[in-house]
C-alpha positions in Angstrom: 18.8 -9.5 -8.1 16.2 -8.2 -10.7 16.1 -4.6 -11.2 13.1 -2.1 -10.5 13.3 -0.1 -13.7 11.1 -2.1 -16.0 7.6 -2.5 -14.8 8.1 -3.1 -11.1 5.4 -2.4 -8.4 6.5 -0.9 -5.0 3.4 -0.9 -2.0 3.3 1.5 0.8 1.8 -0.5 3.8 1.3 0.1 7.5 -1.3 1.4 9.9 -2.9 4.7 9.3 -1.3 7.8 10.4 2.6 6.8 9.8 3.4 9.1 6.9 3.0 6.4 4.0 1.7 9.2 1.7 4.4 11.7 2.2 7.4 9.2 2.2 5.9 7.9 -0.9 5.9 11.5 -2.4 9.5 11.8 -1.4 10.5 8.6 -2.8 8.6 9.6 -6.2 10.4 12.4 -6.4 13.8 10.7 -5.7 13.0 8.2 -8.3 11.9 10.8 -11.3 15.4 12.8 -10.3 17.1 9.9 -11.2 15.5 9.4 -14.9 12.8 6.4 -13.7 9.3 6.8 -15.2 7.0 6.6 -11.9 3.3 6.4 -11.6 1.8 6.8 -8.1 -1.5 5.9 -7.1 -3.7 5.2 -3.9 -6.0 2.7 -2.7 -8.7 2.7 -2.7 -9.3 5.1 -5.4 -7.2 6.5 -8.6 -10.3 5.5 -11.0 -13.7 6.9 -11.0 -15.2 4.2 -9.6 -12.5 3.7 -7.2 -12.8 7.1 -6.0 -16.4 6.5 -5.4 -16.1 3.2 -3.4 -13.5 5.3 -1.2 -16.2 7.6 -0.4 -18.6 5.0 0.7 -15.7 3.1 2.5 -14.6 5.8 4.6 -17.4 8.1 5.9 -20.2 7.2 8.1 -22.9 7.7 5.7 -22.8 3.9 5.4 -21.5 1.0 7.3 -20.9 -1.8 5.2 -20.4 -5.5 7.1 -17.2 -7.0 7.0 -17.1 -9.0 3.9 -19.0 -6.4 2.1 -16.2 -4.1 3.1 -13.5 -6.5 1.9 -15.3 -7.2 -1.5 -15.6 -3.4 -2.2 -11.8 -2.8 -1.6 -11.1 -5.7 -4.1 -13.5 -4.2 -6.6 -11.7 -0.8 -6.7 -8.5 -2.6 -6.5 -9.5 -4.9 -9.6 -10.6 -1.7 -11.4 -7.2 0.2 -10.4 -5.0 -2.7 -11.4 -7.0 -2.9 -15.1 -6.9 0.6 -15.8 -3.7 2.1 -14.5 -1.3 -0.3 -12.9 -1.1 -2.9 -15.5 -1.0 -0.7 -18.5 1.7 1.3 -16.5 3.9 -1.8 -15.3 3.6 -3.1 -19.4 5.2 0.0 -20.1 8.3 -0.1 -18.0 7.1 2.1 -14.9 7.8 1.7 -11.2 4.4 2.1 -9.9 4.0 3.1 -6.0 1.0 2.1 -4.6 -0.1 3.6 -1.3 -1.8 0.7 0.2 -2.3 -2.7 -1.8 -3.3 -6.0 -1.0 -1.7 -6.5 2.5 -3.9 -3.5 3.6 -6.8 -5.9 3.0 -5.5 -9.0 4.8 -4.5 -7.1 7.9 -7.7 -4.8 8.0 -10.3 -6.7 6.8 -8.8 -10.2 7.4 -7.6 -9.6 10.9 -8.9 -6.4 12.1 -12.5 -6.8 11.0 -12.2 -11.0 11.5 -13.3 -11.8 8.0 -10.1 -14.3 8.2 -6.9 -13.8 6.5 -7.2 -16.8 4.1 -10.7 -15.6 2.8 -9.4 -12.3 2.0 -6.2 -13.7 0.6 -8.4 -15.6 -1.8 -10.8 -12.8 -2.7 -7.8 -10.7 -3.8 -6.0 -13.6 -5.7 -9.3 -13.2 -8.2 -9.0 -9.0 -7.6 -5.4 -8.9 -8.7 -5.0 -11.9 -11.0 -2.2 -13.1 -8.6 -0.3 -9.8 -9.3 2.5 -9.3 -5.9 4.6 -6.2 -5.3 8.3 -6.9 -5.9 8.7 -4.6 -2.8 6.5 -3.8 0.2 7.5 -1.1 2.7 5.8 -1.8 5.8 5.7 1.2 8.2 6.2 0.4 11.7 5.1 2.5 14.9 2.2 3.8 16.9 -0.1 4.7 14.0 -3.9 5.9 14.1 -4.7 9.5 14.9 -5.6 10.6 18.2 -8.5 12.3 15.7 -9.6 10.1 13.5 -10.2 11.1 10.0 -12.4 8.6 8.8 -14.6 5.6 9.6 -11.9 2.9 9.7 -9.5 5.2 11.7 -12.2 5.6 14.4 -12.6 1.8 15.1 -11.6 0.3 18.4 -8.3 -0.4 20.1 -9.1 -4.0 19.7 -9.3 -3.4 16.0 -6.2 -1.6 15.7 -4.4 -4.3 17.8 -5.4 -6.9 15.6 -4.5 -5.2 12.3 -0.9 -4.7 13.9 -1.0 -8.1 14.6 -2.0 -9.1 11.3 0.9 -6.7 9.6 3.4 -8.3 12.0 2.4 -11.9 10.7 2.6 -11.0 7.1 5.8 -9.6 7.7 7.2 -12.8 9.1 5.7 -14.8 6.3 6.5 -13.1 3.4 10.4 -12.0 2.1 9.5 -9.1 0.3 8.1 -7.0 2.8 10.8 -4.6 4.4 9.9 -3.2 7.7 10.2 0.7 8.0 10.6 2.4 11.2 8.3 5.2 11.1 8.9 7.0 14.2 11.6 8.9 13.3 12.5 12.2 11.6 11.0 12.0 8.0 14.4 12.9 6.4 15.9 9.7 8.3 12.6 7.5 7.2 13.1 8.8 3.4 16.9 8.0 3.6 16.2 4.7 4.9 13.8 3.7 2.4 16.4 4.9 -0.2 18.9 2.5 1.1 16.0 -0.1 1.1 15.1 0.7 -2.9 18.7 1.6 -4.3 20.0 -2.0 -4.7 17.1 -3.1 -6.7 17.4 -0.1 -9.1 18.8 -0.7 -12.8 21.3 2.3 -13.8 19.6 5.2 -15.4 22.9 7.3 -15.8 23.5 10.7 -14.0 20.9 11.7 -11.9 19.0 14.9 -12.9 17.9 17.8 -10.6 
C-alpha cells in the first residue's frame, strides 16, 4: 500500500451538516503532531477567485442555472488546484480538502440533475484527472433544520437525490471509505484515524 506521506490528497465528502469541517481539523492536528506536512483547503474557496465564486454560489443574491452552477464549481476547483493543491502535493504535503469533485457529481450531477457523466466530464477538465488517494464519505442524516446557505435550503427531493448520488459513488469507487457521522465526535475522529493510519509512512516518534 502506497504511503500518504509524499504528496497525497484526502477528500472529506458527504451531506451538509455532518461535521466534516470539524473532523478535517481533528485529522489535520493529529497528522501535524506526527510530523507530517499538511495543507487544508475548502471548496469552493481557498483562493481570491474561489472565495468570490463561493459567495456567488452560496448566497441567495443570484440563482444560477444548474449547468452554470456546475461550471462555477469547476472553475473554482481548477483555480484552487493550480494555485495551491498541486504545488503543495509536489512538495510532498498531505492535502486535506473539505469537498472535492465527488461533491459536484452528487450535488450538481444527481441533485440538480445536470447528469453525473456530464459533471464528471467537466471535472476531468478542471482537475486534469487528479483523483483523491482517499475519500472519507460521511454518512448520516445531514442538512440543518435551519439552512445556512442557498444550497442547504433546497428541497427534500434534492437532498434525497444527493444522498443517492453519494451512495452510487461509494459503490463504484474503491478509494471512497464510509464514515458513520451520527456518533460522538471523538468516536468519529478515532474511526477516521483507523482508516488513515495504515496508509501513513513512518515519521518517527509523535510530537505533542
